[in-house]
Every structure is written in structure tokens, then in C-alpha cells.
N, C-alpha and C positions, 0 to 999 in steps of 0.2 A: 358432437363435432365442433360446435361453436367454441368450446374451451380450447381445442387444439389450434383453432385459428388465432385466438388471443395469444397463445403461447408463441406461435410463429411470428406474430406481429411484434411482440416484445423482443424477440431475438433479432428481427430486422432493425428495430430501433437501436438496439445495442450495437449492432454492426455499423450503423450509420454514425452513432456517437463516437465509436472508436475511430472511424475514418476521419471525422471532423477533428477529433482530438489530436491526430497526427498530422493534420493538414497545416502547412506553414502559414497560410493566410488567416487562420482563425485567431481572433483576438484573445488576449490573455484572460480577460474577464469571462469570456465564453468558455475557455478551456477549464476554468475553475468549475463552472456549472456542469460541463460535460464530465469532468472527473467525478463529481459527486453523483451524477446520474449513473455512470458506469459502475462505480463502486457500489451503489445501492442495488443495481440489478445483479451484479456478481454475488453479492452477499445474499440477497433474497432467493436466488436460484442455486446457491451453493456451488458456484463454478470455480472450485479450487484450482484446477489446472490452468484455466484462463487467467485467474488472479496471479498465479505464479509467473505466467508468461508476461503479463503486463508489468509486474514488478521487475522482472529481468530486463525488460526493454526500457525501464525507467519512466513509464507512464504513470505508475502508481507507487506509493510507498508501502512497504510491508508492515502489516499489523499481525504479529504472530498469534495473538489470541483469536482474531477473526479467522485466520488460516487454519488453526487447530480446530476451531468449532466447525468449520466447513468440512474438514477431513473426518471428524467424528460423525457428523450427520451422513456423509456419503458412505462411510463404513457401515453404519447402522442400516441404511437402506439396502446396501448390497448384501448384508447378512440376511436381511428379511427376504430379499429376492432369492438368495441361495437356499434358504430354508424351504421356500416353496418348491424349488427345483429338486431338493432332496426327497420330497414326497413323491417323486417321479414314479416309484414302484406302485403306488396306490392310484395313480392317475392314468387317464387315457391319453391318446395322442394329442387331442385338441387341448387338453389342460396343460400338457407339457409344452406345446407350441405357444400357448398363451403366456406361460411363465417365461419362456425365452423372449417373447415379444415384449413383455413388461420390462425385462432387464435391458433389452435393446433400446427401448424408448427412454429408460432412465439415463442411459449413456448419451443419448441425443441431447 
């Protein structure tokens, strides 16, 4: 359970950094550090949709290689989770539920 708490805390830190990045009173030097922190978190957690959103809003500049790498990792993970779901015929209800839960947690 402790690992889940650490994940939640990193997402709260990301949300706070995004807020500070858009805050008009933040100093430019602080915004540079915040952009680096946000970019690092987005890349480490493969948050391609968030990255695209931040690029569209002008907070980050697009790096197509990074975006493509994130999309490939996300696709691979989804394929792995779907393969587990395909084995549904061989599994009981609890295993099927766990496969659905794993996919839901991945999307979170």
C-alpha cells in the first residue's frame, strides 16, 4: 500500500507544479525549474495525453521523439493488459475482475 501512496504524492506534486507554472506571479527562473520538473515527471510516468495538452497550451515545447516513445510504451502496456483479458475464458470471475482493475489503474 505504501507504493500507492508514493504514486499519489508524486501526482499531487505534479499538479502543484502545473499550477505554479501557470501562476502569473511565479518568477521566470522558477518557471524554468518547474518546466524541467513537469517534463521529467511526464516522461517518467509516460503521460502522453498530458504532454500533448501541455504542448497545446504552450507550457511545453514538443519533442516528437519523446512523444513517440511514450506512445509506444503505452501501446505495449495496453497490449499486455489486453492479452491478460483475452485469457478470460480460462479464468474465473476474480481473475477477470483483477485484469479489469489492472487496466483501470494503468489509465489512472
